[in-house]
C-alpha positions in Angstrom: -0.1 0.0 0.0 1.7 3.6 -0.9 2.9 5.5 1.7 1.5 9.0 1.7 3.7 11.9 2.9 1.5 15.3 5.0 1.2 18.3 6.5 -1.9 20.5 8.0 -3.5 21.7 11.1 -5.2 19.4 13.4 -8.3 20.7 15.3 -6.3 22.4 17.8 -5.0 24.5 15.3 -0.8 23.3 15.5 0.1 21.8 12.5 1.2 18.1 12.2 3.1 16.2 9.6 3.7 12.5 9.3 2.8 9.4 7.0 -0.2 7.5 5.7 -1.2 4.4 4.4 -3.7 5.1 2.0 -5.1 3.4 -1.8 -5.0 7.1 -3.0 -4.4 10.2 -2.6 -7.6 11.3 -2.6 -8.6 8.1 -0.4 -5.6 9.5 2.2 -7.3 13.2 2.4 -10.6 11.6 3.2 -9.2 9.4 6.2 -7.1 13.3 7.0 -10.1 15.1 6.8 -12.4 12.9 8.8 -10.3 13.9 11.8 -9.8 17.0 11.5 -6.6 17.7 9.9 -7.0 20.2 7.8 -4.2 19.4 4.6 -2.1 22.4 3.0 0.5 19.5 1.3 -0.1 16.0 0.4 2.2 13.8 -1.5 3.6 10.7 -2.4 6.5 10.0 0.6 10.2 9.8 -0.4 12.3 7.1 0.5 14.9 8.2 2.7 17.3 6.7 1.7 21.2 6.4 3.9 23.0 9.6 2.8 26.5 7.8 4.0 25.4 4.9 2.1 26.9 4.4 -1.8 25.0 3.8 -3.9 24.0 -0.2 -4.5 23.8 -1.4 -8.1 21.0 -4.5 -6.6 20.9 -8.1 -8.4 18.9 -7.9 -11.8 14.7 -8.0 -11.3 14.4 -11.6 -12.5 16.8 -13.1 -10.4 15.3 -11.2 -6.9 11.9 -11.0 -7.6 11.5 -14.2 -9.9 14.3 -16.2 -9.8 15.1 -15.3 -6.3 11.6 -17.2 -5.2 12.3 -21.0 -6.3 16.1 -21.3 -5.2 17.9 -17.9 -4.1 16.6 -18.1 -0.2 19.2 -19.2 1.7 18.6 -20.2 5.2 18.2 -18.5 8.5 20.4 -21.3 10.1 22.8 -21.1 7.1 22.7 -17.1 7.4 23.4 -17.2 11.7 26.6 -19.2 10.9 27.6 -16.9 8.5 27.7 -13.7 10.4 28.8 -15.6 13.3 31.5 -17.0 11.9 32.4 -13.4 9.5 32.5 -11.8 13.8 34.6 -14.2 14.4 37.0 -13.9 11.9 37.0 -9.7 11.9 37.9 -9.7 16.1 40.7 -11.8 15.0 42.1 -8.8 13.1 42.2 -10.3 9.6 41.1 -8.0 6.6 37.1 -7.6 5.0 38.3 -9.5 1.7 40.7 -11.8 3.5 37.8 -13.2 5.9 35.2 -13.6 2.8 37.4 -15.8 0.6 38.0 -17.8 4.1 33.9 -18.1 4.5 33.8 -18.7 1.0 35.6 -22.2 0.7 33.4 -23.2 4.2 30.1 -22.2 2.9 27.7 -25.3 1.6 25.3 -23.4 0.3 25.6 -23.0 -3.7 24.0 -19.2 -3.5 25.4 -18.3 -0.6 28.8 -18.9 -2.0 28.5 -17.3 -4.9 27.4 -13.9 -3.1 30.3 -14.4 -1.1 32.6 -14.8 -4.0 31.2 -11.5 -5.3 30.9 -9.2 -2.4 34.6 -9.9 -1.7 35.8 -8.7 -4.9 34.6 -5.8 -3.6 35.3 -5.2 -0.4 39.3 -5.8 -2.4 38.0 -2.7 -4.6 38.0 -0.8 -1.5 34.2 -1.0 -0.8 32.6 -1.9 2.6 31.0 -5.5 2.8 27.6 -4.1 3.2 27.7 -3.3 -0.1 27.8 -6.2 -1.7 25.2 -8.0 0.6 22.6 -5.0 -0.3 22.6 -6.0 -3.4 21.0 -9.3 -3.0 17.4 -8.0 -0.8 16.1 -11.2 -2.0 18.9 -13.0 0.9 19.7 -10.2 3.3 17.2 -7.7 4.8 17.2 -4.0 5.3 17.8 -4.5 9.0 20.4 -6.4 8.5 22.0 -3.9 6.0 21.2 -1.4 8.6 23.2 -3.3 11.4 26.3 -3.6 9.0 26.7 0.1 7.5 25.9 1.7 11.8 28.9 -1.0 12.3 31.1 -0.2 9.1 30.7 3.4 10.3 30.7 3.3 14.2 34.2 0.9 13.6 32.5 -1.9 15.8 31.1 -4.5 12.9 32.6 -7.6 14.1 30.8 -7.0 16.8 27.3 -5.7 14.8 27.9 -9.4 13.2 27.5 -11.0 16.2 24.6 -8.8 17.5 22.9 -9.7 13.6 23.9 -13.5 14.9 22.3 -13.2 17.5 18.9 -11.8 16.3 19.1 -14.3 13.8 19.3 -16.7 16.3 16.3 -15.6 18.5 14.3 -15.6 14.8 14.8 -18.7 14.2 14.0 -20.1 17.7 10.9 -18.1 17.4 10.2 -19.5 14.2 10.2 -23.0 15.7 8.4 -22.2 18.8 5.4 -21.8 16.1 5.7 -24.8 14.1 6.2 -26.5 17.8 2.8 -25.2 18.9 0.5 -25.7 15.1 2.0 -29.0 14.6 -1.0 -30.2 16.3 -3.5 -28.9 13.9 -1.8 -29.9 10.5 -1.4 -33.9 11.5 -4.5 -33.6 12.6 -5.6 -32.2 9.3 -3.1 -34.5 7.3 -4.6 -37.4 8.7 -8.3 -36.5 7.8 -6.9 -36.1 4.6 -6.1 -39.5 4.1 -9.0 -40.8 5.8 -11.2 -38.4 3.9 -9.4 -40.2 0.9 -9.3 -43.7 1.7 -13.4 -44.0 2.7 -13.9 -42.6 -1.2 -11.4 -45.6 -2.2 -13.1 -47.6 -0.1 -16.4 -46.5 -2.1 -14.9 -46.5 -5.4 -14.0 -50.3 -5.4 -17.0 -51.6 -4.2 -18.4 -52.7 -7.7 -22.1 -54.5 -6.4 -25.1 -52.5 -7.6 -25.8 -51.6 -4.1 -22.5 -49.7 -4.3 -24.3 -46.8 -6.9 -26.3 -45.4 -4.6 -23.8 -44.5 -2.4 -22.9 -40.7 -1.7 -19.8 -38.8 -0.9 -19.2 -35.6 -1.7 -15.6 -36.2 -2.9 -17.1 -38.9 -5.5 -19.7 -36.8 -6.7 -18.3 -35.3 -10.0 -20.9 -31.9 -10.5 -19.2 -31.1 -6.9 -14.7 -31.8 -8.0 -15.7 -29.2 -11.1 -17.0 -27.0 -8.1 -13.9 -27.5 -5.6 -11.3 -27.7 -8.3 -11.6 -23.9 -9.3 -11.5 -22.6 -5.7 -8.7 -24.6 -5.0 -6.5 -23.3 -7.5 -8.4 -19.2 -6.5 -6.9 -19.9 -3.0 -4.0 -20.9 -4.3 -3.1 -18.1 -6.5 -4.2 -15.6 -3.7 -2.0 -16.6 -1.3 1.1 -17.0 -3.9 0.0 -14.1 -5.8 -2.3 -11.6 -4.3 -1.0 -12.1 -1.3 2.0 -10.6 -2.4 1.1 -7.4 -2.7 0.9 -5.0 -0.3 -2.9 -3.8 -0.2 -3.9 -7.0 -0.7 -1.6 -8.1 2.5 -3.1 -5.3 4.6 -5.9 -6.7 4.0 -6.1 -9.6 5.4 -3.3 -9.4 8.5 -6.2 -6.2 9.4 -8.9 -9.4 9.4 -6.5 -11.8 10.5 -6.5 -9.4 13.6 -9.6 -8.5 14.3 -10.3 -12.9 14.3 -11.1 -14.1 18.7 -8.2 -15.7 20.2 -6.1 -15.7 16.6 -6.3 -12.9 16.5 -4.2 -11.5 19.7 -2.1 -14.1 19.2 -0.7 -13.1 16.0 -0.9 -10.0 17.7 1.4 -10.7 19.9 4.2 -12.7 17.9 3.6 -9.5 15.9 5.5 -7.2 18.5 7.6 -9.6 19.7 9.4 -9.8 16.0 9.2 -5.7 16.7 10.6 -5.3 19.6 13.5 -7.6 18.6 14.3 -6.2 15.4 13.6 -2.4 17.2 16.3 -3.3 20.3 18.7 -4.7 18.3 19.0 -2.3 15.8 18.9 0.8 18.4 21.9 -1.0 20.3 23.5 -1.4 17.3 23.3 2.7 16.8 21.1 3.2 13.8 18.8 5.8 13.8 15.6 5.5 16.0 13.4 6.6 13.2 14.8 4.2 10.8 15.0 1.4 12.8 11.1 2.2 13.8 10.1 1.8 9.7 12.8 -1.1 9.8 11.2 -3.0 13.2 8.1 -2.3 11.7 9.1 -4.2 8.4 10.3 -7.2 10.3 7.2 -7.8 12.7 5.4 -9.7 10.0 2.3 -7.7 9.7 1.8 -5.4 7.2 -1.5 -3.5 9.0 0.7 -3.4 12.4 3.2 -2.2 9.8 1.4 0.5 8.5 0.4 1.6 11.9 3.9 1.8 13.4 5.7 3.6 10.2 3.7 7.4 11.3 5.7 7.1 14.1 9.0 7.2 12.9 8.8 10.9 12.0 6.9 12.1 15.1 10.3 10.7 16.9 11.8 12.3 14.0 10.3 15.7 14.9 11.1 15.4 18.4 8.5 13.5 20.0 9.3 10.9 22.8 9.2 6.8 22.1 6.0 6.3 24.4 4.1 9.4 23.1 4.8 8.1 19.6 3.9 4.3 20.1 0.9 5.8 21.6 -0.7 7.8 18.5 -0.3 3.6 16.3 -2.8 2.7 18.7 -1.4 -1.0 18.2 0.7 -0.7 21.9 -0.6 -2.3 24.2 -0.3 -1.2 27.9 2.8 -3.2 28.7 4.4 -2.6 26.4 4.2 1.7 26.6 4.7 1.2 30.2 7.4 -1.1 29.6 8.9 1.4 26.5 8.2 4.5 29.1 10.6 2.7 31.7 13.3 1.8 29.2 13.1 5.5 28.2 13.3 7.2 31.2 16.2 4.8 31.9 18.0 4.8 29.2 17.9 0.8 28.4 15.0 1.5 25.4 17.0 -1.8 23.7 17.0 -3.8 27.1 13.5 -3.2 27.5 12.4 -3.9 24.2 13.9 -7.3 23.7 12.5 -8.3 27.4 8.9 -7.1 26.1 9.7 -9.5 23.3 10.5 -12.3 25.8 6.7 -11.9 27.2 4.9 -11.6 24.0 6.9 -14.6 22.8 5.3 -16.5 26.0 2.3 -15.5 25.7 2.2 -16.2 22.1 3.5 -19.9 22.8 0.1 -20.7 25.6 -2.3 -18.5 22.9 -0.7 -20.8 20.1 -0.8 -24.2 22.1 -4.6 -23.7 23.3 -5.7 -23.0 19.3 -3.3 -25.9 17.5 -5.7 -28.1 20.6 -9.1 -26.3 19.8 -8.8 -26.9 15.9 -7.5 -30.0 16.3 -10.7 -31.0 17.8 -12.7 -28.7 15.4 -11.0 -31.0 12.7 -11.7 -33.9 14.5 -14.8 -33.4 14.9 -15.7 -31.9 11.5 -13.9 -35.7 10.2 -16.0 -37.6 12.3 -19.2 -36.4 10.8 -18.3 -36.5 7.2 -16.8 -40.2 7.9 -20.5 -40.8 9.4 -22.2 -39.8 6.7 -20.6 -41.2 5.0 -21.0 -45.1 6.3 -24.7 -44.4 6.5 -24.9 -43.4 3.1 -23.1 -47.1 2.3 -25.1 -49.3 4.7 -28.5 -47.4 2.8 -27.5 -47.7 -0.8 -25.4 -50.8 -0.2 -29.0 -52.7 1.9 -31.3 -51.0 -0.4 -29.5 -52.0 -3.7 -29.4 -55.8 -2.1 -33.4 -55.9 -0.9 -33.6 -53.8 -4.5 -32.0 -56.4 -6.2 -34.1 -59.3 -4.1 
């Protein structure tokens, strides 16, 4: 969804400026008017590139957007090992080019080996390591690049590599936690599919005359004609449409409104935001840039859109707590912890603690949701099988009696 930048006067007569997401400029102007803001200037927001960063020549569009979706991804575990080893070598006093040469030989993933070789050549020519990595956004996220650049400017790149490795380790743990807590309904769904198709295979294999009267939704050709395009449309939506920010925004907003599932999704998004923001803030990335990058890393397009306006507010001198409060997506707990961190000067520590709280709460909610979903799926399959069995015996015996 496009981002628009505006300046105007609010209902109290005070000057106001900020960012807002919207489908069109007209829709944004309407939203501002409903909030009581008299718009003076409104336009598409310009991205604010890092003024100290060298221009980056990205990889080819086909490679990044199309081929990258299939074979250019590098596992997070591999990236974590790469940054940990790079930090270790740099701490040992080895220069960037030599360190990358060593890592290129160790890299087991062919895509990463290719990127490291390209980056090694740039480093040997006197260019920063971050420039080589930034050419491959399909592998290295903006958050990683921002932390690398902060380390290069401050002269503590080795430490930054360690921070990135630690951040990736925690991200991997969070993803594994989500997979672990949702494994039960996945197993139930797979078992249900096997049971359903097993029942229908049994029905289709019976050759008696009575079996012709047996009914099952998945053995009726007309139903398959209806089901097939629905399945194809769902695949298209999740694989293609969901990649568009506007569609993802609406989907994520809808998910957050679902009872029980919404708060769980919100909690995990807040955990990702807190960890990302804490790591970026600790790395020395400017506050407003850290907010944007952490919002990008939260994994929820709706929450990201709500957090983005906090960046210009921080840039204008507003405090963290007040800027976060205006977004409307942070819970009182987060705001209290942000206020405490702002007072003590340990914002990054408090936000990481907040992330740990949300991860633990999310694990409990995910476990409960998995149990409920598993039971519901089991009940649905049991009802389906019961209907099929009843229809089987009804059709079978009526066929025998009719034949007699």
